[in-house]
Residue frames as a rotation matrix with the C-alpha (Angstrom) as fourth column:
MET 1
-0.243 -0.893 -0.380 12.13
0.828 -0.395 0.398 -36.69
-0.505 -0.218 0.835 -10.86
GLN 2
-0.665 0.026 0.746 10.72
0.569 -0.629 0.529 -34.43
0.484 0.777 0.404 -13.60
ASP 3
0.448 0.889 0.092 7.77
0.522 -0.344 0.780 -33.51
0.726 -0.301 -0.619 -11.36
ASP 4
0.470 -0.358 -0.807 10.21
0.801 -0.211 0.560 -32.63
-0.370 -0.910 0.188 -8.56
ASN 5
-0.638 -0.758 0.133 12.25
0.729 -0.540 0.421 -30.47
-0.248 0.366 0.897 -10.93
GLY 6
-0.333 0.601 0.727 9.10
0.487 -0.550 0.678 -28.78
0.807 0.580 -0.110 -12.19
GLY 7
0.677 0.615 -0.405 7.96
0.637 -0.213 0.741 -28.12
0.369 -0.760 -0.535 -8.64
ASN 8
0.076 -0.761 -0.645 11.34
0.824 -0.316 0.470 -26.72
-0.562 -0.567 0.602 -7.68
ALA 9
-0.733 -0.342 0.588 11.36
0.656 -0.586 0.476 -24.47
0.182 0.734 0.654 -10.75
LYS 10
0.149 0.885 0.440 7.91
0.477 -0.454 0.752 -23.13
0.866 0.098 -0.491 -9.91
SER 11
0.677 0.074 -0.732 8.95
0.732 -0.168 0.660 -22.51
-0.074 -0.983 -0.168 -6.31
VAL 12
-0.403 -0.889 -0.218 12.05
0.788 -0.458 0.412 -20.61
-0.466 -0.006 0.885 -7.47
ALA 13
-0.568 0.248 0.785 9.95
0.569 -0.571 0.592 -18.60
0.595 0.782 0.184 -9.93
LYS 14
0.553 0.832 -0.035 7.53
0.553 -0.336 0.763 -17.61
0.623 -0.441 -0.646 -7.17
SER 15
0.389 -0.508 -0.768 10.40
0.790 -0.245 0.562 -16.58
-0.474 -0.826 0.306 -4.91
VAL 16
-0.688 -0.653 0.318 11.90
0.714 -0.529 0.459 -14.50
-0.131 0.543 0.830 -7.71
ALA 17
-0.136 0.738 0.661 8.52
0.549 -0.499 0.671 -12.85
0.825 0.454 -0.337 -8.33
LEU 18
0.768 0.406 -0.496 8.17
0.623 -0.290 0.726 -11.96
0.151 -0.867 -0.476 -4.65
GLY 19
0.007 -0.870 -0.493 11.74
0.775 -0.307 0.552 -10.65
-0.631 -0.386 0.673 -4.47
THR 20
-0.640 -0.221 0.736 11.25
0.715 -0.521 0.466 -8.59
0.280 0.825 0.491 -7.64
ILE 21
0.336 0.868 0.367 8.10
0.546 -0.496 0.675 -6.93
0.768 -0.027 -0.640 -6.31
VAL 22
0.771 -0.050 -0.635 9.58
0.598 -0.283 0.750 -6.11
-0.217 -0.958 -0.188 -2.90
SER 23
-0.200 -0.958 -0.203 12.94
0.767 -0.282 0.576 -4.88
-0.610 -0.040 0.792 -4.23
THR 24
-0.480 0.071 0.874 11.44
0.736 -0.510 0.445 -2.80
0.478 0.857 0.193 -7.06
VAL 25
0.609 0.762 0.223 8.97
0.449 -0.562 0.695 -1.07
0.655 -0.323 -0.683 -4.79
GLY 26
0.599 -0.440 -0.670 11.74
0.687 -0.149 0.712 -0.59
-0.413 -0.886 0.212 -2.22
VAL 27
-0.492 -0.851 0.184 14.12
0.813 -0.372 0.449 1.09
-0.313 0.370 0.875 -4.67
THR 28
-0.393 0.366 0.843 11.52
0.571 -0.621 0.536 3.31
0.721 0.693 0.035 -6.36
SER 29
0.719 0.669 -0.187 9.93
0.540 -0.369 0.756 4.36
0.437 -0.645 -0.627 -3.06
TYR 30
0.172 -0.754 -0.634 13.35
0.836 -0.229 0.498 5.35
-0.521 -0.616 0.591 -1.75
PHE 31
-0.793 -0.495 0.357 13.89
0.609 -0.617 0.498 7.71
-0.026 0.612 0.791 -4.69
ALA 32
-0.044 0.871 0.489 10.27
0.631 -0.355 0.690 8.89
0.775 0.339 -0.534 -4.74
PHE 33
0.813 0.467 -0.349 10.45
0.536 -0.365 0.761 10.18
0.228 -0.805 -0.547 -1.15
GLN 34
-0.313 -0.926 -0.211 13.71
0.948 -0.318 -0.012 12.05
-0.056 -0.204 0.977 -1.47
THR 35
-0.121 0.281 -0.952 13.47
0.489 -0.818 -0.303 15.75
-0.864 -0.502 -0.038 -0.61
GLU 36
-0.812 -0.310 -0.495 14.13
-0.196 -0.654 0.731 17.04
-0.550 0.690 0.470 -4.14
ARG 37
-0.836 0.548 0.034 10.98
0.276 0.367 0.888 15.33
0.474 0.752 -0.458 -5.38
ALA 38
-0.572 0.644 -0.509 8.65
0.576 -0.127 -0.807 16.92
-0.584 -0.755 -0.298 -2.81
GLY 39
0.117 0.774 -0.623 5.59
-0.069 -0.619 -0.782 18.17
-0.991 0.134 -0.019 -4.65
GLU 40
-0.502 -0.395 -0.769 6.97
-0.770 -0.201 0.606 17.13
-0.394 0.897 -0.203 -8.02
ARG 41
0.524 0.703 -0.481 5.28
-0.850 0.466 -0.246 14.96
0.051 0.538 0.842 -10.65
SER 42
-0.166 -0.682 -0.713 8.24
-0.538 0.668 -0.514 12.58
0.826 0.298 -0.478 -10.48
PHE 43
-0.754 -0.032 0.656 7.23
-0.636 0.286 -0.717 11.71
-0.164 -0.958 -0.236 -6.92
TRP 44
0.198 0.946 0.256 3.85
-0.740 0.316 -0.594 10.42
-0.643 -0.072 0.763 -8.04
VAL 45
0.512 -0.057 -0.857 5.33
-0.748 0.462 -0.477 8.58
0.423 0.885 0.193 -10.99
LEU 46
-0.505 -0.809 -0.301 7.95
-0.501 0.558 -0.661 6.77
0.703 -0.183 -0.687 -8.94
ALA 47
-0.694 0.276 0.665 5.54
-0.628 0.220 -0.747 6.07
-0.352 -0.936 0.021 -6.11
ALA 48
0.184 0.949 0.254 2.77
-0.598 0.313 -0.738 4.64
-0.780 -0.016 0.626 -8.28
ALA 49
0.252 -0.022 -0.967 4.12
-0.959 0.125 -0.253 3.38
0.127 0.992 0.011 -11.62
PRO 50
-0.760 -0.605 -0.240 5.85
-0.590 0.796 -0.137 0.14
0.273 0.038 -0.961 -10.45
VAL 51
-0.699 0.552 0.455 2.79
-0.091 0.562 -0.822 -1.13
-0.709 -0.616 -0.342 -8.59
LEU 52
0.308 0.814 -0.492 0.51
-0.651 -0.197 -0.733 -0.22
-0.694 0.546 0.469 -11.49
ALA 53
-0.084 -0.423 -0.902 2.79
-0.951 0.306 -0.055 -2.08
0.299 0.853 -0.428 -13.87
PHE 54
-0.950 -0.277 0.146 2.87
-0.313 0.873 -0.374 -5.16
-0.024 -0.401 -0.916 -11.64
ALA 55
-0.334 0.909 0.249 -0.94
-0.220 0.182 -0.958 -5.11
-0.917 -0.375 0.139 -11.28
VAL 56
0.379 0.438 -0.815 -1.54
-0.868 -0.138 -0.477 -4.85
-0.322 0.888 0.328 -15.05
ALA 57
-0.423 -0.633 -0.649 0.98
-0.801 0.596 -0.059 -7.62
0.424 0.495 -0.759 -15.73
ALA 58
-0.898 0.103 0.428 -0.62
-0.214 0.748 -0.628 -9.87
-0.385 -0.656 -0.650 -13.13
LEU 59
0.073 0.997 0.003 -4.11
-0.375 0.030 -0.926 -9.43
-0.924 0.067 0.377 -14.60
LEU 60
0.356 0.039 -0.934 -2.91
-0.933 -0.034 -0.357 -9.94
-0.045 0.999 0.024 -18.17
LEU 61
-0.554 -0.710 -0.433 -0.84
-0.709 0.676 -0.202 -13.04
0.436 0.195 -0.878 -17.31
SER 62
-0.763 0.337 0.551 -3.51
-0.267 0.612 -0.744 -14.67
-0.588 -0.715 -0.377 -15.17
GLY 63
-0.839 0.544 -0.020 -6.13
0.271 0.450 0.851 -16.84
0.472 0.708 -0.525 -16.82
ARG 64
-0.314 0.816 0.485 -9.77
-0.578 -0.569 0.585 -15.96
0.753 -0.096 0.651 -16.29
ARG 65
0.649 0.558 -0.517 -10.12
0.005 0.676 0.737 -18.96
0.761 -0.480 0.436 -14.01
ALA 66
-0.376 -0.885 -0.275 -7.09
0.410 0.108 -0.906 -18.05
0.831 -0.453 0.322 -11.91
PRO 67
-0.049 0.339 -0.939 -7.54
0.999 0.035 -0.039 -17.21
0.020 -0.940 -0.340 -8.22
LEU 68
-0.834 -0.346 -0.429 -6.68
0.391 -0.920 -0.018 -13.56
-0.389 -0.183 0.903 -8.85
TRP 69
-0.808 0.575 0.126 -9.65
-0.168 -0.430 0.887 -13.05
0.564 0.696 0.444 -11.15
ARG 70
0.014 0.797 -0.603 -11.95
0.667 0.442 0.600 -14.69
0.745 -0.411 -0.526 -8.59
LEU 71
-0.354 -0.208 -0.912 -10.66
0.894 -0.362 -0.264 -12.25
-0.276 -0.908 0.314 -5.96
VAL 72
-0.967 -0.084 -0.241 -11.41
0.027 -0.973 0.230 -9.16
-0.253 0.216 0.943 -8.08
LYS 73
-0.543 0.833 0.100 -14.98
0.417 0.164 0.894 -10.25
0.728 0.528 -0.437 -8.87
PRO 74
-0.796 0.225 0.562 -17.35
-0.519 -0.731 -0.443 -7.87
0.311 -0.644 0.699 -7.02
LYS 75
-0.501 0.701 -0.508 -20.17
0.686 0.679 0.260 -9.00
0.527 -0.218 -0.821 -4.76
SER 76
0.385 0.749 0.539 -23.03
0.132 -0.623 0.771 -7.34
0.913 -0.226 -0.339 -2.92
GLY 77
0.959 0.065 -0.277 -21.95
0.282 -0.105 0.954 -5.58
0.033 -0.992 -0.119 0.26
ASP 78
0.167 -0.982 0.089 -18.37
0.944 0.134 -0.301 -4.90
0.284 0.134 0.950 -0.83
PHE 79
-0.172 -0.221 0.960 -18.72
0.177 -0.966 -0.190 -1.13
0.969 0.137 0.205 -0.61
SER 80
0.726 0.511 0.460 -20.36
-0.351 -0.299 0.887 -1.22
0.591 -0.806 -0.038 2.85
ILE 81
0.802 -0.506 -0.317 -17.63
0.596 0.643 0.482 -3.48
-0.040 -0.575 0.817 4.17
GLY 82
-0.102 -0.904 0.415 -14.94
0.885 -0.273 -0.378 -1.23
0.455 0.328 0.828 2.72
PHE 83
0.121 0.225 0.967 -16.54
-0.067 -0.970 0.234 1.92
0.990 -0.093 -0.102 4.04
PHE 84
0.958 0.260 0.120 -16.72
-0.151 0.103 0.983 0.53
0.244 -0.960 0.138 7.58
ALA 85
0.533 -0.835 -0.141 -13.14
0.844 0.512 0.161 -0.75
-0.062 -0.204 0.977 7.38
ALA 86
-0.108 -0.569 0.815 -11.92
0.578 -0.703 -0.414 2.67
0.809 0.427 0.405 6.15
GLY 87
0.578 0.401 0.711 -13.50
-0.327 -0.684 0.652 4.32
0.747 -0.609 -0.264 9.21
LEU 88
0.963 -0.254 -0.087 -11.66
0.206 0.493 0.845 1.95
-0.172 -0.832 0.527 11.51
LEU 89
0.226 -0.927 0.300 -8.40
0.946 0.136 -0.295 2.47
0.233 0.350 0.907 9.66
PHE 90
0.019 -0.179 0.984 -8.69
0.176 -0.968 -0.180 6.23
0.984 0.176 0.014 9.96
ALA 91
0.862 0.365 0.353 -9.60
-0.272 -0.254 0.928 6.07
0.428 -0.896 -0.119 13.66
VAL 92
0.755 -0.638 -0.151 -6.49
0.600 0.578 0.554 4.03
-0.266 -0.509 0.819 14.44
ALA 93
-0.018 -0.791 0.612 -4.27
0.885 -0.297 -0.358 6.26
0.465 0.535 0.705 12.27
TYR 94
0.318 0.234 0.919 -5.65
-0.070 -0.961 0.269 9.41
0.945 -0.150 -0.289 13.88
ALA 95
0.995 0.057 0.082 -5.12
-0.088 0.115 0.990 8.06
0.047 -0.992 0.119 17.39
PHE 96
0.470 -0.882 0.040 -1.55
0.871 0.470 0.142 6.98
-0.144 -0.031 0.989 16.53
SER 97
-0.039 -0.508 0.861 -0.70
0.636 -0.677 -0.370 10.38
0.771 0.533 0.349 15.10
LYS 98
0.522 0.326 0.788 -2.02
-0.297 -0.796 0.527 12.23
0.799 -0.509 -0.319 18.15
ILE 99
0.989 -0.135 0.056 -0.33
0.001 0.386 0.923 9.97
-0.146 -0.913 0.382 20.68
VAL 100
0.422 -0.882 0.212 3.03
0.823 0.470 0.319 9.28
-0.381 0.040 0.924 19.03
MET 101
-0.482 -0.614 0.625 3.48
0.848 -0.507 0.156 12.43
0.221 0.605 0.765 16.94
ALA 102
0.468 0.661 -0.587 1.96
0.803 -0.595 -0.031 15.21
-0.370 -0.456 -0.809 19.01
GLY 103
0.859 0.027 0.511 2.45
0.362 -0.737 -0.570 18.74
0.362 0.675 -0.643 17.66
GLU 104
0.778 -0.567 0.272 5.19
-0.628 -0.676 0.386 19.71
-0.034 -0.471 -0.882 20.11
SER 105
0.534 -0.566 0.628 7.20
0.083 0.774 0.628 16.54
-0.841 -0.283 0.461 19.56
ALA 106
-0.318 -0.740 -0.593 10.15
-0.689 -0.249 0.681 16.34
-0.651 0.625 -0.431 17.20
ARG 107
-0.723 0.083 0.686 8.45
0.327 0.916 0.234 13.20
-0.609 0.393 -0.689 15.86
ALA 108
0.381 0.882 -0.277 5.82
0.143 -0.353 -0.925 15.45
-0.913 0.313 -0.261 14.28
MET 109
-0.102 -0.532 -0.840 8.41
-0.819 -0.434 0.374 15.98
-0.564 0.727 -0.392 11.54
TRP 110
-0.774 -0.154 0.614 7.84
0.096 0.930 0.355 12.35
-0.626 0.334 -0.705 10.54
LEU 111
0.112 0.920 0.375 4.36
0.774 0.156 -0.614 13.17
-0.623 0.360 -0.695 9.32
ALA 112
0.500 0.059 -0.864 5.33
-0.212 -0.959 -0.188 16.61
-0.839 0.278 -0.467 8.06
ARG 113
-0.528 -0.803 -0.277 7.94
-0.503 0.033 0.864 15.19
-0.684 0.595 -0.421 5.68
ILE 114
-0.665 0.347 0.661 5.47
0.596 0.780 0.190 12.75
-0.450 0.520 -0.726 4.16
TYR 115
0.427 0.897 -0.120 2.81
0.670 -0.402 -0.624 15.42
-0.608 0.186 -0.772 3.66
LEU 116
0.222 -0.433 -0.874 5.34
-0.442 -0.843 0.305 17.85
-0.869 0.319 -0.379 2.19
GLN 117
-0.770 -0.546 0.329 6.27
-0.012 0.528 0.849 15.13
-0.637 0.650 -0.413 -0.30
THR 118
-0.251 0.765 0.593 2.70
0.871 0.446 -0.206 14.97
-0.422 0.465 -0.778 -1.62
GLY 119
-0.695 -0.141 0.705 2.73
0.556 -0.727 0.403 18.67
0.456 0.672 0.583 -2.45
ASP 120
-0.922 0.361 0.139 0.45
-0.386 -0.848 -0.364 21.65
-0.014 -0.389 0.921 -1.80
PRO 121
-0.661 0.717 0.223 -2.99
0.517 0.650 -0.557 20.39
-0.544 -0.253 -0.800 -0.63
ALA 122
0.005 0.657 -0.754 -4.66
-0.306 -0.716 -0.627 23.31
-0.952 0.234 0.197 -2.43
ILE 123
-0.472 -0.256 -0.844 -3.36
-0.877 0.035 0.480 21.94
-0.093 0.966 -0.241 -5.73
LEU 124
-0.992 0.123 0.018 -4.63
0.123 0.992 0.014 18.47
-0.016 0.016 -1.000 -4.89
ARG 125
-0.360 0.920 -0.158 -8.08
0.486 0.040 -0.873 19.80
-0.796 -0.391 -0.462 -4.01
ALA 126
-0.225 0.237 -0.945 -8.20
-0.622 -0.782 -0.048 21.90
-0.750 0.577 0.323 -7.18
HIS 127
-0.394 0.037 -0.919 -8.35
-0.822 0.433 0.370 18.70
0.411 0.901 -0.140 -9.22
PRO 128
-0.181 0.335 0.925 -10.71
-0.811 0.482 -0.333 16.43
-0.557 -0.810 0.184 -7.21
THR 129
0.830 0.540 -0.143 -11.75
-0.519 0.652 -0.553 14.21
-0.205 0.533 0.821 -10.14
VAL 130
0.366 -0.790 -0.492 -8.17
-0.453 0.311 -0.835 13.48
0.813 0.529 -0.244 -11.18
LEU 131
-0.507 -0.583 0.635 -7.13
-0.820 0.100 -0.563 12.96
0.264 -0.806 -0.529 -7.56
LEU 132
0.193 0.669 0.718 -10.06
-0.783 0.546 -0.298 10.62
-0.592 -0.504 0.629 -6.81
PHE 133
0.894 0.118 -0.433 -9.43
-0.401 0.642 -0.653 8.60
0.201 0.757 0.621 -9.98
GLY 134
0.037 -0.980 -0.197 -5.73
-0.541 0.146 -0.828 8.35
0.840 0.137 -0.524 -9.12
LEU 135
-0.448 -0.183 0.875 -6.41
-0.889 0.197 -0.414 7.21
-0.096 -0.963 -0.251 -5.56
ILE 136
0.574 0.720 0.391 -8.88
-0.626 0.693 -0.357 4.56
-0.528 -0.039 0.848 -6.70
LEU 137
0.786 -0.344 -0.514 -6.51
-0.322 0.482 -0.815 3.32
0.528 0.806 0.267 -9.39
GLY 138
-0.252 -0.944 0.215 -3.57
-0.683 0.016 -0.730 3.32
0.686 -0.330 -0.649 -6.96
ALA 139
-0.183 0.266 0.946 -5.56
-0.890 0.365 -0.275 1.53
-0.419 -0.892 0.169 -4.25
ALA 140
0.841 0.540 -0.037 -6.76
-0.490 0.731 -0.475 -1.07
-0.230 0.417 0.879 -6.74
ALA 141
0.471 -0.755 -0.457 -3.22
-0.377 0.296 -0.878 -1.69
0.798 0.585 -0.145 -7.96
GLU 142
-0.425 -0.632 0.648 -1.83
-0.845 0.020 -0.535 -1.96
0.325 -0.775 -0.542 -4.43
GLU 143
0.130 0.561 0.818 -4.50
-0.788 0.559 -0.258 -4.48
-0.602 -0.611 0.515 -3.44
ILE 144
0.908 0.171 -0.381 -4.11
-0.395 0.650 -0.650 -6.54
0.136 0.741 0.658 -6.61
VAL 145
0.166 -0.944 -0.284 -0.35
-0.407 0.196 -0.892 -6.76
0.898 0.264 -0.351 -6.10
TRP 146
-0.645 -0.572 0.507 0.00
-0.649 0.059 -0.758 -7.08
0.403 -0.818 -0.409 -2.33
ARG 147
-0.333 0.576 0.747 -3.24
-0.678 0.404 -0.614 -8.73
-0.656 -0.710 0.256 -1.21
GLY 148
0.775 0.572 -0.268 -3.80
-0.586 0.492 -0.644 -10.51
-0.236 0.656 0.716 -4.49
VAL 149
0.576 -0.601 -0.554 -0.54
-0.336 0.444 -0.831 -11.63
0.745 0.665 0.053 -6.09
VAL 150
-0.419 -0.861 0.289 1.84
-0.621 0.040 -0.783 -11.58
0.662 -0.508 -0.551 -3.10
GLN 151
-0.198 0.411 0.890 -0.65
-0.907 0.267 -0.326 -13.02
-0.371 -0.872 0.320 -0.64
SER 152
0.832 0.530 -0.162 -1.66
-0.546 0.732 -0.407 -15.77
-0.097 0.427 0.899 -3.10
LEU 153
0.314 -0.810 -0.496 1.98
-0.373 0.376 -0.849 -16.68
0.873 0.451 -0.184 -3.82
LEU 154
-0.580 -0.524 0.623 2.69
-0.748 0.041 -0.662 -16.90
0.322 -0.850 -0.416 -0.10
GLU 155
0.297 0.759 0.580 -0.36
-0.850 0.487 -0.202 -19.11
-0.435 -0.433 0.789 0.41
GLU 156
0.863 0.000 -0.505 1.00
-0.339 0.741 -0.579 -21.50
0.374 0.671 0.640 -2.22
LYS 157
-0.023 -0.986 -0.163 4.48
-0.290 0.163 -0.943 -21.47
0.957 0.025 -0.290 -0.69
ALA 158
-0.872 -0.445 0.202 3.74
-0.251 0.052 -0.967 -21.39
0.420 -0.894 -0.157 3.03
GLY 159
-0.552 0.740 -0.385 0.03
0.816 0.575 -0.064 -22.21
0.174 -0.350 -0.921 3.45
GLU 160
-0.021 0.702 0.711 -3.06
0.428 -0.637 0.641 -20.08
0.903 0.318 -0.287 3.95
ARG 161
0.472 0.380 -0.795 -2.95
0.858 0.010 0.514 -19.68
0.204 -0.925 -0.321 7.71
TYR 162
0.287 -0.454 -0.844 -0.19
0.527 -0.661 0.535 -17.05
-0.800 -0.597 0.050 7.96
ALA 163
-0.213 -0.413 0.886 0.19
0.976 -0.129 0.175 -15.89
0.042 0.902 0.431 4.36
TRP 164
0.601 0.511 0.615 -1.69
0.512 -0.836 0.195 -12.62
0.614 0.198 -0.764 5.02
VAL 165
0.879 -0.373 -0.296 0.69
0.126 -0.416 0.900 -11.85
-0.459 -0.829 -0.319 7.91
ALA 166
-0.054 -0.951 0.306 3.77
0.676 0.191 0.712 -12.62
-0.735 0.245 0.632 5.81
SER 167
0.069 0.160 0.985 2.36
0.922 -0.387 -0.002 -10.46
0.381 0.908 -0.174 3.00
ALA 168
0.947 0.298 0.118 1.97
0.220 -0.872 0.437 -7.53
0.233 -0.388 -0.892 5.41
VAL 169
0.515 -0.834 -0.201 5.59
0.272 -0.063 0.960 -7.98
-0.813 -0.549 0.194 6.56
LEU 170
-0.283 -0.627 0.725 6.85
0.905 0.077 0.419 -7.88
-0.319 0.775 0.546 2.96
TYR 171
0.482 0.550 0.682 4.65
0.705 -0.706 0.070 -4.86
0.520 0.447 -0.728 2.26
ALA 172
0.968 -0.160 -0.193 6.27
0.031 -0.688 0.725 -3.04
-0.248 -0.708 -0.661 5.20
LEU 173
0.191 -0.963 0.189 9.74
0.544 0.264 0.796 -4.25
-0.817 -0.049 0.575 4.21
ALA 174
0.076 -0.126 0.989 9.32
0.982 -0.162 -0.096 -2.64
0.173 0.979 0.112 0.77
TYR 175
0.687 0.262 0.678 8.94
0.236 -0.963 0.132 0.78
0.688 0.070 -0.723 2.44
VAL 176
0.656 -0.528 -0.540 11.85
0.665 0.065 0.744 0.45
-0.357 -0.847 0.394 4.85
PRO 177
-0.292 -0.851 0.437 14.19
0.951 -0.305 0.043 2.39
0.097 0.428 0.899 2.50
THR 178
0.250 0.446 0.860 11.95
0.375 -0.863 0.338 5.46
0.893 0.238 -0.383 2.91
MET 179
0.802 -0.033 -0.597 13.18
0.587 -0.142 0.797 5.71
-0.111 -0.989 -0.094 6.50
TRP 180
-0.196 -0.963 -0.184 16.43
0.783 -0.267 0.562 7.07
-0.591 -0.034 0.806 5.06
SER 181
-0.543 -0.003 0.840 14.99
0.708 -0.539 0.455 9.19
0.451 0.842 0.295 2.25
LEU 182
0.457 0.772 0.442 12.59
0.289 -0.599 0.747 10.88
0.841 -0.214 -0.496 4.74
LYS 183
0.079 -0.505 -0.859 15.24
0.991 0.132 0.014 11.25
0.107 -0.853 0.511 7.45
SER 184
0.644 0.135 0.753 15.37
0.140 -0.988 0.057 14.65
0.752 0.069 -0.655 9.15
PRO 185
-0.408 -0.899 0.162 18.03
-0.004 -0.175 -0.985 16.22
0.913 -0.402 0.068 11.41
SER 186
-0.410 0.285 0.867 15.56
-0.846 -0.475 -0.244 16.82
0.342 -0.833 0.435 14.22
ALA 187
0.444 0.744 0.499 13.67
-0.857 0.515 -0.005 13.51
-0.261 -0.426 0.866 14.24
GLY 188
-0.487 -0.735 0.472 16.14
-0.520 0.678 0.519 11.07
-0.701 0.007 -0.713 12.66
LEU 189
-0.994 0.101 -0.037 14.97
0.038 0.650 0.759 8.11
0.100 0.753 -0.650 10.63
ASP 190
-0.420 0.908 -0.007 11.28
-0.898 -0.416 -0.145 8.25
-0.134 -0.055 0.989 9.66
PRO 191
-0.968 -0.025 0.251 9.49
-0.030 0.999 -0.018 4.95
-0.251 -0.025 -0.968 10.38
VAL 192
-0.316 0.942 -0.116 5.96
-0.573 -0.287 -0.767 6.11
-0.756 -0.176 0.630 9.51
LEU 193
0.070 0.390 -0.918 5.62
-0.989 0.145 -0.014 4.54
0.127 0.909 0.396 6.06
PRO 194
-0.685 -0.301 -0.664 6.89
-0.273 0.950 -0.150 1.05
0.676 0.078 -0.733 7.04
LEU 195
-0.922 0.382 0.059 4.62
0.043 0.252 -0.967 1.12
-0.384 -0.889 -0.249 10.11
ALA 196
-0.170 0.896 -0.411 1.67
-0.770 -0.381 -0.511 2.33
-0.614 0.229 0.755 8.05
ALA 197
-0.176 0.051 -0.983 2.31
-0.844 0.506 0.177 -0.40
0.507 0.861 -0.046 5.47
LEU 198
-0.940 -0.161 -0.302 2.46
0.011 0.868 -0.496 -3.06
0.342 -0.470 -0.814 8.19
PHE 199
-0.691 0.723 -0.008 -0.77
-0.171 -0.174 -0.970 -1.75
-0.703 -0.668 0.244 9.73
LEU 200
0.044 0.707 -0.706 -2.60
-0.939 -0.213 -0.271 -1.55
-0.341 0.675 0.654 6.39
GLY 201
-0.488 -0.316 -0.814 -1.17
-0.668 0.736 0.115 -4.89
0.562 0.599 -0.570 5.30
LEU 202
-0.993 0.107 -0.041 -2.47
0.106 0.724 -0.681 -6.67
-0.043 -0.681 -0.731 8.37
ALA 203
-0.427 0.888 -0.171 -5.85
-0.291 -0.314 -0.904 -4.96
-0.856 -0.336 0.393 8.31
LEU 204
0.166 0.510 -0.844 -6.52
-0.950 -0.147 -0.275 -5.29
-0.264 0.848 0.460 4.59
GLY 205
-0.648 -0.428 -0.629 -4.89
-0.578 0.815 0.040 -8.71
0.496 0.390 -0.776 4.33
GLY 206
-0.914 0.368 0.170 -7.17
0.072 0.560 -0.825 -9.92
-0.399 -0.742 -0.538 7.08
LEU 207
-0.107 0.903 -0.416 -10.12
-0.591 -0.394 -0.704 -8.40
-0.800 0.171 0.576 5.25
VAL 208
-0.099 -0.033 -0.995 -9.23
-0.962 0.258 0.088 -10.25
0.253 0.966 -0.057 2.04
LYS 209
-0.918 -0.298 -0.262 -8.71
-0.219 0.931 -0.293 -13.52
0.331 -0.211 -0.920 3.92
ARG 210
-0.713 0.685 0.150 -12.05
-0.062 0.152 -0.986 -13.12
-0.699 -0.713 -0.066 5.70
PHE 211
0.233 0.906 -0.353 -14.19
-0.413 -0.237 -0.879 -12.22
-0.880 0.351 0.319 2.68
GLU 212
-0.194 -0.438 0.878 -12.08
0.511 0.718 0.472 -13.89
-0.837 0.540 0.085 -0.04
ARG 213
0.477 0.223 0.850 -12.32
0.857 -0.334 -0.392 -10.91
0.197 0.916 -0.351 -2.42
LEU 214
-0.493 -0.870 -0.031 -10.37
0.868 -0.489 -0.086 -7.73
0.060 -0.069 0.996 -3.08
LEU 215
-0.136 0.434 0.890 -13.00
0.454 -0.772 0.446 -5.04
0.881 0.465 -0.092 -3.62
PRO 216
0.860 0.434 -0.267 -13.73
0.429 -0.335 0.838 -4.35
0.274 -0.836 -0.475 0.07
ALA 217
0.205 -0.881 -0.426 -9.98
0.789 -0.108 0.605 -3.82
-0.579 -0.460 0.673 0.58
VAL 218
-0.516 -0.367 0.774 -9.79
0.802 -0.523 0.287 -1.54
0.300 0.769 0.565 -2.48
VAL 219
0.377 0.756 0.536 -12.70
0.395 -0.654 0.645 0.56
0.838 -0.032 -0.545 -1.21
ALA 220
0.848 -0.071 -0.525 -11.21
0.511 -0.148 0.847 0.78
-0.138 -0.986 -0.089 2.28
HIS 221
-0.137 -0.990 -0.028 -7.75
0.890 -0.135 0.435 1.67
-0.435 0.035 0.900 0.95
ALA 222
-0.425 -0.003 0.905 -9.07
0.685 -0.655 0.319 4.38
0.592 0.755 0.280 -1.44
LEU 223
0.628 0.723 0.289 -11.35
0.312 -0.574 0.757 5.98
0.713 -0.384 -0.586 1.17
PHE 224
0.662 -0.467 -0.587 -8.61
0.651 -0.031 0.759 5.91
-0.372 -0.884 0.283 3.78
ALA 225
-0.422 -0.856 0.297 -6.17
0.890 -0.330 0.314 7.58
-0.170 0.397 0.902 1.36
TRP 226
-0.089 0.481 0.872 -8.78
0.504 -0.733 0.456 10.22
0.859 0.480 -0.177 0.46
ALA 227
0.853 0.454 -0.256 -9.37
0.424 -0.318 0.848 10.93
0.304 -0.832 -0.464 4.16
VAL 228
0.457 -0.730 -0.508 -5.71
0.650 -0.116 0.751 11.34
-0.607 -0.674 0.421 5.16
LEU 229
-0.541 -0.705 0.458 -4.67
0.828 -0.348 0.440 13.24
-0.151 0.617 0.772 2.00
VAL 230
-0.590 0.385 0.710 -7.70
0.327 -0.690 0.646 15.51
0.738 0.613 0.281 1.49
MET 231
0.297 0.937 0.186 -10.47
0.166 -0.242 0.956 15.56
0.940 -0.253 -0.228 4.05
PHE 232
0.976 0.078 0.202 -8.91
-0.194 -0.109 0.975 14.93
0.098 -0.991 -0.091 7.46
ARG 233
0.352 -0.926 -0.139 -5.17
-0.057 0.127 -0.990 15.31
0.934 0.357 -0.008 7.08
LEU 234
0.708 -0.098 -0.699 -3.13
0.661 0.439 0.608 14.12
0.247 -0.893 0.376 10.04
TRP 235
-0.250 -0.762 -0.598 -0.70
0.756 -0.539 0.372 17.04
-0.605 -0.359 0.710 9.68
GLY 236
-0.985 -0.155 0.078 -1.36
0.171 -0.788 0.592 20.57
-0.030 0.596 0.802 8.46
ASP 237
-0.556 0.806 -0.202 -4.66
-0.703 -0.586 -0.404 22.05
-0.444 -0.083 0.892 7.35
SER 238
-0.672 0.465 0.576 -7.64
0.541 0.840 -0.045 19.84
-0.505 0.281 -0.816 6.59
LEU 239
-0.636 0.478 0.606 -10.51
0.522 -0.311 0.794 20.68
0.568 0.821 -0.052 4.28
């Protein structure tokens, strides 16, 4: 009976942890992407701080022999895998933007609102070292939390076979509130961030499941973010 109670308590704790991550990211992302924070420092703080905090807490609370630490251990070939994956991610994102959000379509405002939120690209490019460090740190935190913690918790609760899919769904769900904060009169609710999260979640979750480590996903995530924010922006002027 005590074992059953202990198992139930652990299951509840894991559910609470999952709910806390999804709800916290959902609330902060909603406020981060509101119009009044476009180009402001508060946007970056709200968008990044919760995930960074969760990632640090997860690493500190996990023992060195825990699955999370095994996932973050680098191996040969990680960068090459991540670089190739980033190229595929960008190709799909570019095709999607050109097909679904062509320049003459009202749906182009979906991308415009997101890029306006990140601020003047000239300012971002004026501080490449800070930007690159921030993107790497942000990508690492996202992967530790979503493909590390969340995916591992789901594997324990529901099994390994579909945990990466369920993790991607929760990742997308956390960004559903941004559909309202990014809403525009001409294009209505903005579904780009939830769709992007689902796409990245499936791609990077599958990568982690296949190679059983996080670094390839971190590299892919960081390079993809660098490409769409700096080098080959999907809306507006590119470098």
